[in-house]
N, C-alpha and C positions, 0 to 999 in steps of 0.2 A: 848423935857426932855427927854421921854424915850430914844429916840435916844441914846442921850449923854450920858447920865448917860450906857447904853449898852457899849458904844464904853470905856469910863472911866473903869469899872469893867474888859474888857476884855486888858485892858492896863498893862504891868508886867513894876514895877520901872525897872530901867538899873542895880542899884544895886542886883538885884533878878537874872536877866539875867548874872551879869560877876558873882556870888558865885554861878551858876549851870556850867557855863563855867569853874570854877576852879574846879570841876570833871572830866571837857571832857578831861582837860591837863592831870589832872591823871590816866584818861583812851589811854589817845594817846600817853602820856608817856612810861608809861610798854610797849607796844608792840613796839616803835620807836627804845625804845634801847635795848628790847629784839631783835630785828633786827639787829642792830648790833653787839651786844655781840656773834649771832651763829655763825654769820661768822668765831668767833675763834676760837669757834669747832673745827671745818674744819681744819684751817690756822694751828692754837698754836696747839691745842690738839690731832690731827690726826684722829678726828672721820672717817670713810669711809663716801661716802655720805648714800647709803643706812642708816645706823645711825643718820645723820641728816635728812633724811625723815621722819623717824620713829619720832622722836622728834617734829618734825611739825604736825604731824599728829594722834599718842595715844591724847596726851593731847588734843589739837583743838577740837576731837570726842568726851572726856569726857567732854570738856566745853558746848557742841552743845547736849548733850544730860539731864546734869543738870540743863542747862537753863530753861527750858519749867515745871519743877517743881518748881523752883523759882517762876516763874512767877506766877504758881498756888497758891505758900503760899504768895507772896508780895501781889495779889490782893485781898488778905483770911483773911489778916492779924486785924484782931481787937486790935487795942492798941491806946493810951490818945495820942502816939506821931506819932499817922498815918499807913499806910500800909507799907512807903518806909523808911524812917529815919534811925531806930535802924538797919535795914541789911547793910545800904550803909554805915555805923561806924563800925559795925564788920567786913562785907565786907575791907574796908579800911586796918583794922589793919594783918588781913592775908592775903592779897598782899604785904605788906610791907615786914614783918617779912619774908616770901616765899621766893619773889624777893630777900633780901640778902643771904637766907641760900645757894638756889639752885647754887649761883654762884661766892662758894667756892670750887674751883676745884680746884685739881694741877696733875698736866701732870704725877709726880710719883707715884701715886697712878693708874695709866695704866687706856685705852680706858674702859676696860669691864665697871671696878666699876664706875669708873666716868660717864661713860651712863647711868647705873643703878642706879645710884645715882641723875641726872637731871634728869631723866624719871617719880622717884617719885617726885623729888620735884617742878617740872612741875605741876604736879596733884593736890597737895595741890595750888599750885597757882590758877589755875584756877581753883578750885574751891573759891576760893575766890573772883578769878575776876568774877564768877558768881553773886555771894552773893553781890558784889558789884553792877555790870552794872546793870541786870538786874532791880531792882529797881530805884537806878539810870537814864536809860532811861525812864521807865512810868514816873518820877517824871517830867521827860522835858514833857512826851504828855499830862501831866496837868496843865500843865502852865498856858494853855490860851485857848478861845476855838474861839480866829479870825484867820482868814485863814489868814492875811497877819504877822500880831503880830507872829505867830507860828514860819514864817522865820525868822522872826526878831530874836528871842529866837536860835532858831538853829545857825543863822547865829552868833552871838555873840557869843554862844558855841564852834566853830568850828571855828573861827579869834583864841581866847585864847588857843583852841586844839590844832592849827596847829605850833603853837611855841616851840610843842615836836619834832615836824619836823626838822622845823629850827635851834636847839640844838642835838640833837641827832648824827647828821652825825657829831660834830665836834669829838666826841667821840674816832670816830679814829685819828684823828692826836695828843691825846696825850696817847690812848692806843701804838701809835708807833712810841711814840718819846720818844727816852729810854732818856733825860733829866727829863722825868717826872715820866715812869716807865722803869723797868727796862727788862720787857717782857709783850706781851698783855693778857696771861693769868694773872698778880696780877693786872694788869689793872682794870680788869674785877672784879677781888676780892675785890677790894678796889670801885672801881665808882660805885659797885654792891649797898653796904650801904647806901652812900650818896642818893642812885636817891630810892632805897625802902623809907628811912627814909624823904626825901621831898617830895616823890608822894603820900606816906601814910598821908602826912599833907592833902595836896591838896584834895587828896580824900574825906575829912570828911570832909572840907567845905559846899559843900552842905546838908550835914547830918544836919549841928550845924545852917547854915544860913538860910535855905528853909524850911519856918513853916509847917507843915501841921496840918488838924483838927483830932479833936481824932477818932476813928471810933470803940471804947469801945463797940457803941449800933448798931452798922449795922448789918444789918442781912446776915451775910457772913455764908460760910462753916465753923462749930468749927474745928482748924487746932491740930488733935487728929492726934495718927499717922496713926489710923487705918483710918480716913479720907484722910491725906497726899497718904495714901496706895492706899486707895480707889479714892483720886483724879485724879488720871495716867488715869481712864478712863473719868473723867474730862478732862484733858489734853486734852487726842487723839480725845476726844470730840473738843473742843477747835481748835483743828489741825484743824479737820474735817472743820468744820464750819469756819473758816478764810478760810482755801483755797477754799471755794465755793464764799468768795469775790473775782471777779477776777481784782477788781483794787489793792486788796492787794497782788494777784498772781502776778501780774504785777511788782510790787514794789520788790516785793520777790527776782523774777526770777533775773529782770533787775539788782541788785545788786548784786545778784552771778554774774553773769558775769563778771563785771565791776569789781569787787573789787578782785574777786580773780585771775582770769585775770591777773592784775596790781601783786598781790600778788606774781604767781606763777614765775614771772621773777623780781623781785623785788629785792633780793639780786645780779642780772647777773650786774648791774651796777658797784660794786665794785669789779669783774670781768673779767670786761670789761675794765675798766677804765687802772686797773694793767695791765693785760697779754695780752691788747691789745695797748694800748696807751703807754705804760710803758713798754711794753716789761718781764712785774712780776718781775719788780723793785719796793716793796714795797717804798722804799725811796725815787725813783725819782717819783713818783706819786702824793706825798706828802701831798696837801689837799685840790686834784683835786676830790677824793670820796666824801670828804664833804662835798669841795662846789655844785658837785651835788644836793643831796640832800636839802642844806642848804637854796642854791639861789630859786630851785624850791617854799620849801617849803613857803620862803620871797617872791615869786609870788603869791604864794596862799592866803595868807597871808593878803595882802597890795592890790592885785589884782583881782584875783577871786572869794573871796571872796565877798569883795563890788559888784562886779560887775554883780555877777548872783541872785545876793538881789536887785537887781532894776533891773534886769534882769526879775523876778521874776513877781516885783509889773506891769513889765509894758507890757511883753506879756503872761503871767498865768507859773505855776510848771514847766506845760509839754513842754511846748515850750521852756524853761530857758535850760532844762536837757538835752533835743533835740541836740538843736546849742552849748552845750559848751562840751558835747559829740562829736562830731563831730569838732569842734576844737583839743578835745586831738587826734583824730586820724592821722590832720594833727603835731602833737607834733610826734607821734610814728613816722612815716614816716622819718618825719625832723630825726632826732637820728641817723637812718641808714645812713644815710648822713653826716651828722657833726659828729659823732663819728672820728675823723682823726688823726694817730699819726703824732706825731712832732705840732699837735694846737690843745689840752683842750680844751681849750677856747672855741672853735667852737659850743659845744656840749649848752652852754649856752643858743646861740640863738633861739633851742627847747626848752627852759623848759617852756618858757609865753606860748605856747600851747598848751605842755603837761600838764600841772599842771590843767588845766581846766576839766579833767577827774574827779579823785580823789578829789579836790579842791573845786567840785560842787555837788557830790554825795549824802553825808551825808546833807547836810546843805538843801536840797532841799529833800532826801526820807524821813528824819526822820518829816521834816513838813506835807511832804504826807502823811504817817502814821497814823498821829493825825488826820487829815480828815477823813480815811478810818475807825478808831477807834470810830467817827461818827460816820458814815456808818453804823459800826456794829452794835451801841448800837440804832438807828433806827431800822435796824432791828429784832434784840434779844431783847432788853428790857436790856441788861449787860452792863455793863462798866467795860472794859476787856484794858486798858493800857497791865498792865505785860504780859499777855498773848498773844497778838498782838505783844508786843516791844518784848519777850523771844523767838517767833515765827520767826521775822524779822531777829533777831542775831542770832539765831539758823539755818535760811540760810546763814548766813553770817563770822557763826564760822566755819560750816561744808564743806563747801567750802573751805576754810581758812584751815582748813586742807586737803584738797585734793590737795591745792595749795600747799604744804609743800612738801607733797609724788610727788607731779610733779616736784617742781623743783629738789630734791634730783634724780630723774628717770631723768629727763632730762640731767644731771650734766654728770650720770653714762653711758646715751645713747649718748651723743657724744664724751666723750673720756676725760674729765674734769679730770684732777689728778694733789689734790693738793701739792702733794709732789716735784711734776718739779715745775723748777722755768720759764722756756719754755713752753708752752703748746704744745700740737698739732695743726696745721693751722686751723683745720676741727673744732678742740672741741672747737675754740674763735668763727667762720662762726658761728657754728651750734649755739652757745648762743646768738649770734649778732639778727641767724635767727627768733627764739624762742623770745628775748625778743623784736624786733618788730611787729610778727604776732600774737600773740597771745595776746596782749590785743586788738590787732587793731579788732580780731575776736570776744572777747568778745564784747567789745564797740557797734558794729555791732549789734549783737545778741540782746542787750539791748534795741538800740534805733528802730529796727521792735516790737522787743515784747512793747514797749511803745506808737506808734504808734497813739495808740486806748483808751490810759487811757482818762475817762470820769470824772472825780473828779473834776469839774472847780472850778472857784470862785464864778459862781453862784451857781451850787449846792452844794458848801460845805456852801452857808449862806442860801439853800432851808432845808437843812439837820437839821442844826443848828436852824433853824425859828421852824421845826416841832419839834423838840424834846424838846424847850422851850414850844411850846404848850402844847404837851405830858405831862410835868409837873404841867401847869399852872391848866389842867383837873382833873388829880390825886388827 
């Protein structure tokens, strides 16, 4: 009877999983659309590659620095609304407003003015992202203590979030179809309004519908200005303690290499399709850049995530991760051969394999991070979802910043020039080589790192039992 009660307590109602997933839709829609719109900076507003790289790099470095501070604040917030909800709500508002504002760019204002304007508003946007995403992710870690239920929560959230990547590529169709908009520049200004408002509403859903217990009487560090400043030492201590956890380090390092290798080359798919498959003719390329992203995301939504969730239950999270990433390597190799001028449909055959990489990553990694947080509590006596979530996403975002800088550097290094309709052959060959080689290298490193990950289902259950026993004895 006690076991049945325990299982019942750890089960999360499907409606709560959906509410959490709506936040993930916003959390992924903003970067999905951002990656589409960023092409306009080069293609239509004349930004050189080095500016493009800086606009990827600087805001994300700022974001990675503010995340741990937000994690500390969130973990120590005393409120009748709990530790997270109010920040998710406020962050959603800042995200929506700043996203709309930063895309109000006009070519006649000049490249230098637009660059500075966009950079400043990007910093505001990423501050909002920190205020929203750090407590939001921590809410997910807190939803269940069950090993498999955690994967189920993240699978539902990622399934909903993947629709961002299904929808976002279609913006390319609207942006470059003059029956919709006179130019892509005008399109980004107008579409940003709709994206900002709708995603702001999605981001508010977890704050409204995921209830949290009051923390007014909890024994947390008071959030005075002095303590938050002093809390930087606690944050540094938290970093050091977190990185003493070998399983957590493996999760962070593996995610860093897979996600950021992918993001280094993600924007290249547009340029490869337009300039290699269609010889620089954006009109002739039509919906093919859109189909690449949209079909890959549909495959992830309806095939990869359900299969990976099932694999995790059958073989465990680590083996499911390694197998999924191995499949993705096959996809990257296939893309080298299946980008064929005159036969654009051929790349579709690679997408089911290609999609296993990113499609499985956060479904499994976020679930495994929750397991590692239990291990940290057992070792330290502290419950620190905010700090661990912030550190994990710090690795992601700092790497994302480096990826953005690397993207611009690669484009410059291979000789890609957006002012040219016909690109030099070496430039396109270089982009294709990096497009295949960088993700394969990153994935192989991640697989090697994860081969000795040891928080199995049995170990996770032992940790939970020890935590329950400790609470009963205290």
